[in-house]
N, CA and C atoms as an extended XYZ file, in Angstrom:
270
Properties=species:S:1:pos:R:3:atomname:S:1:resname:S:1:resid:I:1 pbc="F F F"
N         5.887       12.124       10.590 N   MET     1
C         5.294       10.958       10.561 CA  MET     1
C         4.294       11.012        9.289 C   MET     1
N         4.405       10.276        8.201 N   ALA     2
C         3.300       10.521        7.018 CA  ALA     2
C         1.896       10.014        7.072 C   ALA     2
N         1.101       11.199        6.859 N   GLU     3
C        -0.292       10.971        6.801 CA  GLU     3
C        -0.851       10.123        5.332 C   GLU     3
N        -1.486        8.810        5.508 N   ILE     4
C        -1.698        8.269        4.608 CA  ILE     4
C        -3.469        7.960        4.257 C   ILE     4
N        -3.975        8.315        3.143 N   THR     5
C        -5.308        8.007        3.544 CA  THR     5
C        -5.457        7.395        2.265 C   THR     5
N        -6.402        6.393        2.279 N   VAL     6
C        -6.968        5.617        1.092 CA  VAL     6
C        -8.320        5.702        0.435 C   VAL     6
N        -8.687        6.005       -0.757 N   ALA     7
C        -9.910        6.069       -1.050 CA  ALA     7
C       -10.359        5.269       -2.531 C   ALA     7
N       -11.797        4.618       -2.416 N   LEU     8
C       -11.827        3.141       -3.517 CA  LEU     8
C       -12.094        4.410       -4.474 C   LEU     8
N       -11.613        4.112       -6.025 N   ARG     9
C       -11.406        4.300       -7.338 CA  ARG     9
C       -12.413        3.444       -8.176 C   ARG     9
N       -12.834        2.599       -7.597 N   GLY    10
C       -13.629        1.682       -8.630 CA  GLY    10
C       -13.206        0.695       -8.570 C   GLY    10
N       -13.750       -0.703       -9.053 N   GLU    11
C       -13.570       -1.819       -8.791 CA  GLU    11
C       -11.989       -2.633       -8.715 C   GLU    11
N       -12.033       -2.744       -7.204 N   ASP    12
C        -9.742       -3.298       -6.788 CA  ASP    12
C        -9.331       -1.927       -6.924 C   ASP    12
N        -9.632       -1.073       -7.172 N   ARG    13
C        -8.539        0.289       -7.403 CA  ARG    13
C        -9.075        1.356       -6.258 C   ARG    13
N        -7.554        1.428       -6.138 N   TYR    14
C        -7.707        2.595       -5.064 CA  TYR    14
C        -6.571        3.914       -5.206 C   TYR    14
N        -6.993        4.961       -4.814 N   LEU    15
C        -6.228        6.145       -4.544 CA  LEU    15
C        -5.202        6.234       -3.392 C   LEU    15
N        -4.497        6.246       -3.397 N   VAL    16
C        -3.775        6.397       -1.867 CA  VAL    16
C        -2.725        7.618       -2.099 C   VAL    16
N        -3.132        8.572       -0.934 N   THR    17
C        -2.667        9.810       -0.739 CA  THR    17
C        -1.320        9.797        0.392 C   THR    17
N        -0.237       10.500        0.010 N   VAL    18
C         0.704       10.301        1.073 CA  VAL    18
C         1.008       12.030        1.293 C   VAL    18
N         0.982       12.585        2.107 N   LYS    19
C         1.160       13.231        2.855 CA  LYS    19
C         2.207       13.544        3.930 C   LYS    19
N         3.170       14.391        3.377 N   ASP    20
C         4.185       14.807        4.282 CA  ASP    20
C         5.487       15.726        4.129 C   ASP    20
N         5.898       16.534        5.246 N   GLY    21
C         6.851       17.452        5.321 CA  GLY    21
C         6.514       18.791        3.999 C   GLY    21
N         4.755       18.812        4.139 N   GLY    22
C         4.424       19.760        3.525 CA  GLY    22
C         3.883       19.800        1.925 C   GLY    22
N         4.098       18.508        1.364 N   SER    23
C         3.984       18.144        0.411 CA  SER    23
C         3.076       16.689       -0.030 C   SER    23
N         2.622       16.252       -0.870 N   GLU    24
C         1.976       14.978       -1.194 CA  GLU    24
C         2.269       14.430       -2.339 C   GLU    24
N         1.991       13.092       -2.318 N   SER    25
C         1.619       12.171       -3.686 CA  SER    25
C         0.586       11.481       -3.839 C   SER    25
N         0.353       10.967       -4.616 N   GLU    26
C        -0.816       10.251       -4.874 CA  GLU    26
C        -0.752        8.777       -5.606 C   GLU    26
N        -0.836        7.815       -5.676 N   HIS    27
C        -0.848        6.728       -6.001 CA  HIS    27
C        -1.885        5.863       -6.183 C   HIS    27
N        -2.260        5.430       -7.631 N   GLU    28
C        -3.232        4.665       -7.459 CA  GLU    28
C        -2.733        3.112       -7.688 C   GLU    28
N        -3.417        2.567       -7.130 N   VAL    29
C        -2.884        0.911       -6.550 CA  VAL    29
C        -4.106        0.081       -6.832 C   VAL    29
N        -4.150       -1.063       -7.632 N   THR    30
C        -5.152       -2.474       -7.730 CA  THR    30
C        -4.996       -3.157       -6.732 C   THR    30
N        -5.744       -3.445       -5.897 N   VAL    31
C        -5.910       -4.766       -4.547 CA  VAL    31
C        -6.987       -5.235       -5.011 C   VAL    31
N        -6.672       -6.856       -5.573 N   THR    32
C        -7.934       -7.912       -5.548 CA  THR    32
C        -8.170       -8.369       -4.226 C   THR    32
N        -9.194       -8.981       -3.994 N   PRO    33
C        -9.695       -9.965       -2.760 CA  PRO    33
C        -8.651      -10.825       -2.494 C   PRO    33
N        -8.130      -11.953       -3.808 N   GLU    34
C        -6.759      -12.378       -3.250 CA  GLU    34
C        -5.783      -11.731       -2.773 C   GLU    34
N        -5.410      -10.642       -3.177 N   ASP    35
C        -4.272       -9.889       -2.397 CA  ASP    35
C        -4.760       -9.723       -1.092 C   ASP    35
N        -5.988       -9.356       -0.592 N   VAL    36
C        -5.995       -9.426        0.777 CA  VAL    36
C        -5.703      -10.096        1.593 C   VAL    36
N        -6.567      -11.491        0.964 N   ALA    37
C        -6.750      -12.696        1.244 CA  ALA    37
C        -4.829      -13.171        1.585 C   ALA    37
N        -4.093      -12.968        0.568 N   ARG    38
C        -2.771      -12.994        0.557 CA  ARG    38
C        -1.751      -12.614        1.735 C   ARG    38
N        -1.877      -11.253        1.792 N   TYR    39
C        -1.320      -10.740        2.379 CA  TYR    39
C        -1.647       -9.752        3.881 C   TYR    39
N        -3.110       -9.715        3.816 N   ALA    40
C        -3.546       -9.672        5.185 CA  ALA    40
C        -4.045      -10.816        5.921 C   ALA    40
N        -4.664      -11.596        5.492 N   GLY    41
C        -5.169      -12.875        6.040 CA  GLY    41
C        -6.540      -12.641        6.320 C   GLY    41
N        -7.287      -13.749        6.928 N   ALA    42
C        -8.724      -13.579        6.982 CA  ALA    42
C        -9.054      -12.329        7.971 C   ALA    42
N       -10.079      -11.475        7.468 N   GLY    43
C       -10.313      -10.458        8.107 CA  GLY    43
C       -10.335       -8.830        7.783 C   GLY    43
N        -9.150       -9.422        6.897 N   GLY    44
C        -8.120       -8.031        6.603 CA  GLY    44
C        -9.095       -7.295        5.800 C   GLY    44
N        -8.763       -5.972        5.533 N   SER    45
C        -9.656       -5.200        4.952 CA  SER    45
C        -8.507       -4.533        3.388 C   SER    45
N        -8.574       -4.529        2.270 N   ALA    46
C        -7.807       -3.574        1.217 CA  ALA    46
C        -7.457       -2.274        1.603 C   ALA    46
N        -8.002       -1.354        2.880 N   GLU    47
C        -7.746       -0.465        3.458 CA  GLU    47
C        -6.836       -0.326        4.158 C   GLU    47
N        -6.886       -1.122        5.125 N   LYS    48
C        -6.004       -1.548        6.098 CA  LYS    48
C        -4.386       -2.087        5.638 C   LYS    48
N        -4.752       -3.308        4.332 N   LEU    49
C        -3.580       -3.240        4.087 CA  LEU    49
C        -2.603       -2.236        2.973 C   LEU    49
N        -3.562       -1.788        2.406 N   LEU    50
C        -3.096       -0.155        1.735 CA  LEU    50
C        -1.763        0.665        2.784 C   LEU    50
N        -2.473        0.948        3.916 N   VAL    51
C        -2.124        1.713        4.832 CA  VAL    51
C        -0.549        0.849        5.441 C   VAL    51
N        -0.759       -0.153        5.835 N   ALA    52
C         0.308       -1.084        6.024 CA  ALA    52
C         1.502       -0.751        5.349 C   ALA    52
N         1.104       -1.438        3.789 N   SER    53
C         1.777       -1.198        2.325 CA  SER    53
C         2.762        0.089        2.755 C   SER    53
N         2.111        1.118        2.447 N   PHE    54
C         2.748        2.375        2.233 CA  PHE    54
C         3.527        2.563        3.586 C   PHE    54
N         3.455        1.896        4.456 N   GLU    55
C         4.036        2.292        6.063 CA  GLU    55
C         5.403        1.759        5.625 C   GLU    55
N         5.318        0.206        4.716 N   PHE    56
C         6.355       -0.069        4.500 CA  PHE    56
C         7.443        0.322        3.387 C   PHE    56
N         6.450        0.685        2.462 N   LEU    57
C         7.614        1.675        1.616 CA  LEU    57
C         8.360        2.573        2.122 C   LEU    57
N         7.417        3.388        2.830 N   LEU    58
C         8.130        4.875        3.379 CA  LEU    58
C         9.240        4.582        4.272 C   LEU    58
N         9.361        3.090        5.075 N   GLU    59
C        10.577        2.866        5.902 CA  GLU    59
C        11.542        2.668        4.740 C   GLU    59
N        11.451        2.489        3.412 N   ARG    60
C        12.544        2.047        2.672 CA  ARG    60
C        12.484        3.069        1.509 C   ARG    60
N        11.717        4.335        1.189 N   GLU    61
C        12.063        4.899        0.030 CA  GLU    61
C        11.234        6.374        0.925 C   GLU    61
N        11.463        7.248       -0.068 N   PRO    62
C        10.782        8.425        0.097 CA  PRO    62
C         9.523        8.418       -0.605 C   PRO    62
N         8.148        9.013       -0.347 N   LYS    63
C         7.049        9.185       -1.308 CA  LYS    63
C         7.262        9.018       -2.449 C   LYS    63
N         8.166       10.487       -3.140 N   GLU    64
C         8.263       10.152       -4.193 CA  GLU    64
C         8.932        9.250       -5.317 C   GLU    64
N         9.444        8.601       -4.617 N   SER    65
C         9.978        7.107       -5.784 CA  SER    65
C         9.079        6.207       -5.205 C   SER    65
N         7.773        6.343       -4.775 N   ILE    66
C         6.827        4.861       -4.820 CA  ILE    66
C         6.465        4.984       -6.377 C   ILE    66
N         5.962        4.056       -7.244 N   LEU    67
C         5.349        4.312       -8.369 CA  LEU    67
C         4.258        4.690       -8.147 C   LEU    67
N         3.538        5.739       -9.433 N   GLY    68
C         2.105        6.447       -9.347 CA  GLY    68
C         1.150        5.409       -9.859 C   GLY    68
N         1.186        4.389      -10.397 N   ARG    69
C         0.309        3.339      -10.250 CA  ARG    69
C         1.156        2.216      -10.396 C   ARG    69
N         0.261        0.931       -9.791 N   PHE    70
C         0.728       -0.540       -9.563 CA  PHE    70
C        -0.437       -1.118       -9.183 C   PHE    70
N         0.176       -2.750       -9.232 N   GLU    71
C        -0.937       -3.761       -8.383 CA  GLU    71
C        -0.056       -4.031       -7.230 C   GLU    71
N        -0.525       -4.300       -6.454 N   LEU    72
C         0.087       -4.455       -4.622 CA  LEU    72
C         1.004       -5.765       -4.898 C   LEU    72
N         1.083       -6.893       -5.185 N   PRO    73
C         1.962       -7.598       -5.824 CA  PRO    73
C         3.413       -6.943       -6.179 C   PRO    73
N         3.313       -6.450       -6.899 N   VAL    74
C         4.582       -5.253       -7.250 CA  VAL    74
C         5.651       -5.000       -5.968 C   VAL    74
N         4.945       -4.771       -5.476 N   ILE    75
C         5.867       -4.565       -3.997 CA  ILE    75
C         6.931       -5.791       -3.580 C   ILE    75
N         6.326       -6.932       -3.626 N   GLU    76
C         7.027       -7.960       -3.481 CA  GLU    76
C         8.499       -8.212       -4.470 C   GLU    76
N         8.100       -7.773       -5.678 N   ARG    77
C         9.348       -7.945       -6.607 CA  ARG    77
C        10.418       -7.168       -6.357 C   ARG    77
N        10.263       -5.847       -5.402 N   TYR    78
C        11.417       -5.226       -5.363 CA  TYR    78
C        11.810       -5.196       -3.891 C   TYR    78
N        10.946       -5.529       -2.864 N   PHE    79
C        11.349       -6.148       -1.920 CA  PHE    79
C        10.505       -7.424       -1.305 C   PHE    79
N        11.553       -8.517       -1.606 N   PRO    80
C        11.058      -10.108       -1.089 CA  PRO    80
C        10.698      -10.357        0.170 C   PRO    80
N        10.737       -9.299        1.368 N   GLU    81
C        10.197       -9.269        2.344 CA  GLU    81
C         9.276       -9.086        3.059 C   GLU    81
N         8.925       -8.260        1.849 N   TYR    82
C         7.300       -7.792        2.164 CA  TYR    82
C         6.274       -8.400        2.393 C   TYR    82
N         5.824       -9.843        2.005 N   ALA    83
C         4.666      -10.103        2.594 CA  ALA    83
C         4.937      -11.049        3.757 C   ALA    83
N         6.108      -11.289        3.887 N   GLY    84
C         6.508      -11.498        5.810 CA  GLY    84
C         5.976      -10.635        6.824 C   GLY    84
N         6.489       -9.340        6.304 N   ARG    85
C         6.261       -8.189        7.177 CA  ARG    85
C         5.166       -7.874        7.089 C   ARG    85
N         4.501       -7.591        5.967 N   VAL    86
C         3.083       -6.520        5.847 CA  VAL    86
C         1.946       -7.260        6.702 C   VAL    86
N         1.737       -8.760        6.707 N   ARG    87
C         1.015       -9.509        7.249 CA  ARG    87
C         0.861       -9.238        9.134 C   ARG    87
N         2.293       -8.798        9.546 N   GLY    88
C         2.244       -8.853       10.642 CA  GLY    88
C         1.727       -7.171       11.260 C   GLY    88
N         1.724       -6.267        9.901 N   MET    89
C         1.529       -4.656       10.411 CA  MET    89
C         0.030       -4.495        9.896 C   MET    89
N        -0.646       -5.486        9.700 N   VAL    90
C        -2.114       -5.285        9.475 CA  VAL    90
C        -3.226       -5.520       10.169 C   VAL    90
C-alpha cells in the first residue's frame, strides 16, 4: 500500500508525496476552502481530503500517471464518480 503525505506549500497549495514500491512521486495540488466544503463536507480538512483523493486515484492509475500539478476539481473531469466516492472516504 502506498504511503501518502501532505504538506502545505502556500495558500491553498499542497505538496502530496506518494511513496510506493521503492519510489516516490510528488504532486502540487491546489485545494480551496470551497473544494473542501464541496468534496469533504462540514468538518473536513484539505489534508484528509487530499489523502482520500490520492487513495481514490491510486485505485485507478499508478502514481506516475497522476498529474504533477493540478487543481483538485480536475479529478472529476477524468473520473465523474469522484465527487460521490470521495465524500465517503474522508
